[in-house]
N, C-alpha and C positions, 0 to 999 in steps of 0.2 A: 304551723302559725304561733306568731303573739298572741298569748291572750293576760289580759291585766283584768282585775275586777273593778278598782277605781282610778282613774288619772286625774290629777290636778291640772285646772286651767288659771294660771294666774294674773290676773289683769294688771300690769304693771306701766301704762303707757300714758298716763294721766301727768298733766304739767303741773297743777295744785298750786293755781294762781293765787289763792289765799293767803297762799305763803310767802307772797311779795318776792323780795331779790333772794330770798333762800332758794327759789327754785327757776332764776333766770337762766341757768347754765347746767341745770342737773334734774333729772326725772325727780317727782315727789319719792318714790320709793328708795331712792339714794342717797336721800338726806341723812345726815347722821343722826343718831339717836344713843342717849345714855354712854356716851363716852367712847363706846368702842365698837357701837354695832350700826346698822343702816337699817332702816323701816323694814325693807323688804326680809332682813334677816328673821321677822317674828312667823311670818305665814310659810317660810320655806321650813323654820325649823318645826313648826307645828306638823306640816308634811311628813318629816322624816321622824319624827314622835310618835307620828298616828301610823306609821307603817303605809305611808303613800309614797311610794318609789319612781313616781315618773309625773315628771311637772313639766308643763309649758309656760313660759313666760313672755308674754303679750307685750311685748316693747314698743314706743312711737316717739315720746318726745323726749329730746336730749338722751338717745340712750348710751350713750358712752362708757360714762361712769357705772352705769349699772352691769353693761354687759362684762366690764372688768371686773368689776365686785363678785357677779356670778360665776364668769369664768366656766369651767366644765364642771363643777359644782362641787369640787371636794369638801369644802367645810362641813358641807352638810349630808355628807357622803352620798350624793346625789351623782355622782361618778360612775354611772353603770352602762354596760354594753348594750343593756335592753333596758329602754327607760331613759332614768336618770334625768338631767334636766338638759331642757331646750330653749335657747332665747329664740322667738318667734316673731320679727319685725315685720311688718307690712312689705311687702314684695312686688314686682315687675309680673304681670300675668300677660298671657299673649292677649285675650280680648281687651280687658280694661286693667288701670292700675289704680287703686284708692287708700288711701289711708284707712286706716279705721275710723268710721264715724259713731261708732256708740259701742256700747260695753258687747253687746250680744251681735254686732256686725263683725267686731273681734274675733269673736269666736266661730262664728258662719267663715270666714276667711281662712279658717284653718281646720275645717271639717276632715280633711283626708289626713293632717297629723294624727287628729283623734282616732281616727278609723283605722291606722296602721296597728292601734295596739287591742283593736275588737275589745272595747271595754263593756262592763255591763254599765257602770256608773261613772257618771261624770260631776267633778267636785267643781265648781265655781268659787275663785276668793280674789279678794282685791289686795293690791298690795302696799296698802297706806293706813293700816289699823294696826295698834299695838294692842295685842291679846294673845294668851295660851289657850289652846282649845285642841281637845282630843275627836280629830275628824272621823276614828274608827266608831266611837259612841253614836255621832249623829248619823253614821251609816247604820248602824244595827236600829236604830230608831225608824229610820227610812225604811228598811225590809221588813221590821214588825209590824208595819201600819200597812206595808203592799202600797205606799206610797210612789208616785211617777216624778214628783218634784217636793221636796223639802226644804222649808226657808229657815236658817236659823233665824230665831227673833231673841230679842232684849226687853224684858219693862223697864219701860222707861216714867219717869215722873208724867202724871197725865198732863200738866200745862205744857211739857216739851214734846209731846207725842205729835205736832203738829208739824214739827219739825223733818219727820221722817216718814217714810210709806209705813203704814200701819196694817196688820195682818187682824181679821176678826175672824176667830174660831169658835167652834165649838166644845164640849165638855172634854172630846178625846184628843184636840188640837189639831182636828180637822178643819182647814181654811175655808171658810164659806163665802168671804167676802174681803175685799182690800181696797184700801183709799192711799193715793199718793197725798202726804201732806195737807190732810183735810183739816180744814179751819174748826171742825166741831168733832173731835176724835171718839171714834164709838168705841175704841179699844188703846191699853198702853203697851202692846205688842209692836216693836219696831223692828223692821227688818234691817240685818247686818251686811247684806249684800254677800252672803255666803248660801250655797243654792247646793244641793244634792239632784242631780238628774238622772232618771233612766236615760240611757245613750239614746234608745230609740225614741222616745218622747221628746229629748232636746233637738235630736238630728230634724224629726218631722217638722217640730216648730220651725227650726233655723230655716228651712227649707221653704217653706209656708209664706214665713213674714219676711223673705231675704228682700224684697225691695222697698219696705218700709224705709223713709230716710230716717238715719240717726238709730239704727235698730237698737233696742236697749230691753233688758230683762225686765225691769219696774213696768216700762209702758207697754210693751210688746209682746215679748214671750211668756210671762206668767198669766195675763191675761188670755192670751191666746188657748194655753192650757187650761186654765180655767172654764174658759167657755168652751172647749171640748168634751168639759167633763172628767176629764184627768183629776185622780184624787192628789191635793196638796195638801201637806202638813207642815206645823209649823214646832222646830223644835226648840224649845228656851233654854237661852244660855243664861248665866246667873253669874258667870265669874267677871274679872277685871276687862273690859273691852273699853278702848279710846280710837277715837278718830281725830289723827293730828293733823286734822287739814284745816286750820287758822293758827296763827303764831302764838295766840293766846293757850290755844289747847295744847301745842306742840310745847310752848314752856312750862305749862301746869305737868303735861304728862312727866316731862324729865326731872321736874321740881318733886314729884312724886316718887321716884326713884330713892331720893335721898333721906325719905321719914325714917323715923327709927324704927317704926315696923312698916315696911313699906307695903301698898297693898298690891304693888305688882313686883314678885322678887326675881330679881335675876340671879339670884346662888342656889336655884334648888336644884338639887342633884339629878332627880328623876324626872327632870322636862328643862333640858338645858337648851339654852338660845345659841347657836352655832352662827359665828361668822368667817369672813374672812379676816385674816390678821397677819400682818406685816410683821417680819422678825426685827423687836423693837429693843432698846437696851430699858432697865427698870425705870422706873419714876424717881427722879433725883428731889430731896428737899433740903433745900440750905440750913443752914442753925439757924437764920433770922426769920425762916417761912414758918406760917401757922394755916394749919387746915383742920377745918371742923366741920362736920357733916357734909362729906363732898364725895363725888367720885371722880379719881385723878386716873386719866388713860395712862397705859406704856409709855414709855420714852419721853416723859414732860419732867422739864425742869421749873421748881417751882422755888423762888427766891422773894415773894412777897406773903400776903396773908389770902388768903381762899374760904370763904364760908358759904356753904349751901347753894355749893354751885355745882355743875357737871361739866368736866374740863377732859376735853378730848386726847387724840394721842400726839404726843410730839408737840404739845404745847409749852412755850416758854412765858412766865409770867415775872417780870422782873423786880427789882428791889424797890421796897418800901412800898408796892402796888396793892391796891384790895378790891379784890373780886368778891360781888356780894349777890347771891340769889341771881345767878349768871349762866348763860351755854358758852363755852367756848370750845369750837369745833377743831378737828387735826389741824395740825401744822401750824398753828396763828403763834405769831411773836408780839407779846405785849410789853413795851419798856418798862422804865422806871418810874416809879411815883405819882402812879394813875390809879384813879378810883374808875372802878367800873359795877354800876348797880342795874339790876335787872335790864341786862343785855343780850342778846341773842348775836353772836361773832360767828360767822361762816368760817369755811376753812381758808387756810393760805393768806390769811388777812395780816397787815402789819399796822400797830398802832405804835408811834413813836412815843417818846417820854412824856410825862407831864399833862397828860389828857384826862379829862373826865367825862362820864358818860351818865346820862338819865339823872340829870340835875334839874331843879328848878319845879314849875309847877304845869301841870297836864293841861294842855291844849290841845285839841282835835287835829289830826294831822291834815295837813289841805290839801294832799292829792289822793289820799287814798285811805278815809277814817278807817272804810271797812277792813282793811289789813291789817294798817299800823296804829294799834290802840293799848288800851290797859296799861299804860305806861312803860311799854316797852321801847327800847331803842335797839332796831335791825339793821346789821351790816353784813351786806353781801359778800360773797367771794373775792377773794386778791385784791380787797380793797386796801389802799395805803392811806393812813392820816397822817398827816404832819403834828408835829409838835405843840402842845400848849393850847390845844383844842378844846373847848367845854362844848358838850352837846345835852340838848335837853331831850324830854320825854316824849311819846310817839312820834320818833323820828326814824329816818331809814338814809343810809349811807350806802353808796354803792361805785366803786371804780378808785382809779388813782387820783385823791385829792391832794390839791395844794392849798396853801395859806390863800390864795386870793378868793377859792372857793368859798371862803367862809368870811362873814360879816364881824368885824372886833374879834377875831379868833373863836366865834361861836357858831353855834347850828341851833338856833332856839327851837324852844318844843314845837312839835306840830309840822316841822320843816321836812322837804325830802329833797335828796342831796344826791341826784344820781347824774354820774357824768355822760357825755355826749359819745356815742360809740356802745354805750351799754343800755343793752334793749332788754325790757323787764315784760 
């Protein structure tokens, strides 16, 4: 019989609605990051770098690009006869069919998959964080403490603690209590949504709590284990970790990659980040082009000027165009004489000549100020923007737009332009 010491279950079904139009057609873990990667590459690379060679990826929302990207796991050396990577969408069952309704419900619906490897430990991961972590070190901590559930935690500033699930521990890091987003936090150890469970403990908890609506780790499984007296421990992580769940944090994490000494280093030999790469020609820079402090993906043609930006693969930037503090994703074409400031442009967008983005004063966005803020412009994938258009700050454009969609060739700051037929 197959026996794996630890297998990973990677939750990648989330829509990521706070990323607005970036996730209208694609699951959050499949969103481009850092020029050539996708967000899910980070936890997958962590798995193989940590010696975890069996990963179940639980997908749900808009899974096509994620499934195509993962394939049979070749880039991460996860194309194994035994184990490897398996994509686990919700499926039709004889008695009832249901979508994954919560993080733990998704795991519960895949008990048979986990059982087939007869594991001792289950590692639960989220598919939408940017970080490097050796899960083997966390497993050693779990074993040393004879823990039944170990939760990775990260110290956060006390004033931010109320945004997280907070763990209260004794001097040995044993968890004595926990609070979900407390108004008056008693600790600053925030849960990172990374758990190691003894398989027996997890299985028992999942079955016992199966009927809870929206079955969730933080709300149901961990309280159940705690109430049963299972030893729970907090594993403290002090490296770089970023939840890229909002447009501003996503933009910020990309910008941090191009710091002179980046806090998060994509170039380390001993902890590589693997991804599915298309076979592309090298970048091309024309004689007139200028590039400073930027990442430029393979197959991109640069005729303009790029400063402090992250440019994906297969991008074209036209003559006399200036790109500054922006993220331009794969296969986007930007025409000549454009100015692009603090803008996130999704994949396969076409921007015609003489367009300007991020111009003018900041005004609160009229439809979704909680999404489109921080002075950013956001353009959804496959959008088309005609010539001579000026776009303000805290704006959003999605769809094949035409002149009549703009008032005096302008989309003022704070405005949202989503074409009929594009659902967000």
